[in-house]
Residue, then its C-alpha position, 0 to 999 in steps of 0.5 A: m074831206r078831212i077828219i080831226l082825231g085824237n090819239k089812235r091808241y086811246s080814242s074810241w070815238s075817233l076810231r068810229g068816225w074814221l071807220a065811217m070815213k073809210q067806208s065812204g070810199q072817198d079820199f080824206e085827210e086826217l089830223v091826229i091831235p094828242m089828247d091831254t097836251p098843250e096842243w090839244a088844249e089849243k086846238k080844241a078851243d078853235p071852233a074853226l077846227m073842232p066846233s064841239s071841242r071834241v073828236p072826231t070832227v069831219w069837215d066836208g068842205d065848209i060843213a062840220v059834222w061831229e059825233s060818230l052817229a051824226i058822221i055816219d048819218w051824214l056820210s050815208d046820206r051822201y054816199g049810200q045808205t046801203a054802205y052803212w045800214p042793212v037793206d032789210g027793215a027788221a035788220r036795219a031797225f035792230a042795227r040802228s037800235i044797237a048803234a044808238e045803245m052803244h052811243a048812249g050806254f055801257t058807261a060802266l064798261r067805258r069808264q073802267c076799260p078805256m080803249d088802249v089798242c097797244s096794251s094787253y091785260r090778262t089779269f084785269r079785275l072787271e067790276e060787276d056793273a062793267r061785267r053786266d055791260a059786257e054781257r049785254i053787248e055779248q047778247l046783242w052781238t049774238k042776236a045780230r049774228e044769229d038773226y041777221g048775219d048771213g052773207g058775211p062775218y060781221l054783225f049784219g053780214a057785211f061791214g056796216a055802221a053797227d060794226m063801226m060803233y062796236a069795233p072799239v068795244a071789241m078792242r077793249f075786250r081784247t085788251y082787258g081779256i074779257d072772254l066771249t063765247g059762241a057767235a060773239a067770240t067769232y064776231q070779235t075775232a073777225i072785227c079785230a082782224h078787219p084790215w082797217i082795224t089793223e091799219w088803225c092799230d099799226a098807226a097807234a103803235e107808231e105814235p110817240e111815247s110822249w103821247t102816253i096818257e099817264h092817268y089812263e095807265d094809272h087807272v088801269r093799274a088799279y085793277l090789275 
């Protein structure tokens, strides 16, 4: 298997797909393409590499799968639902719902706070609509932990699909100094300390300086 990724520093969707691949337990190759470069423009136009012109894209033999939730579903069908979703029906329903909410929602937070795992901004000014998104996420994390979190430090105890979908948000909260409380804060600490997150961040720190996306940097500086 092979996964096509964008910059590990910035690409939140790439992180989700990559975590899903790690969870499968299968060996895979990865190709990281620096976004907003001539190489990116060339590669994303190649349907034999990126059929949707987006990352992540997983190639399982001759089969291409893209979009993070589709990748999770493909891998869970192949390598076991219980590696990705809770066994309990109520927990599984909640996990699938909040994963889908992440996939489709929280656009204000995602727009104002692009993922940047290599930076830290303690004086970042969060706009009200983005703050409402953050509060909603904190509520979801708290409910998951309090109602279904027995058996481990992650949203539904064991690490799973919901954690894959929300890991980039936990990184955003850390980057932009968005403080959490209670069970949500404890969860954020746990997910940011996951060894796969550490591996991803270490790789991001090794990316060339030439891969820096200046318009991301300019966007963030406007809120400092």
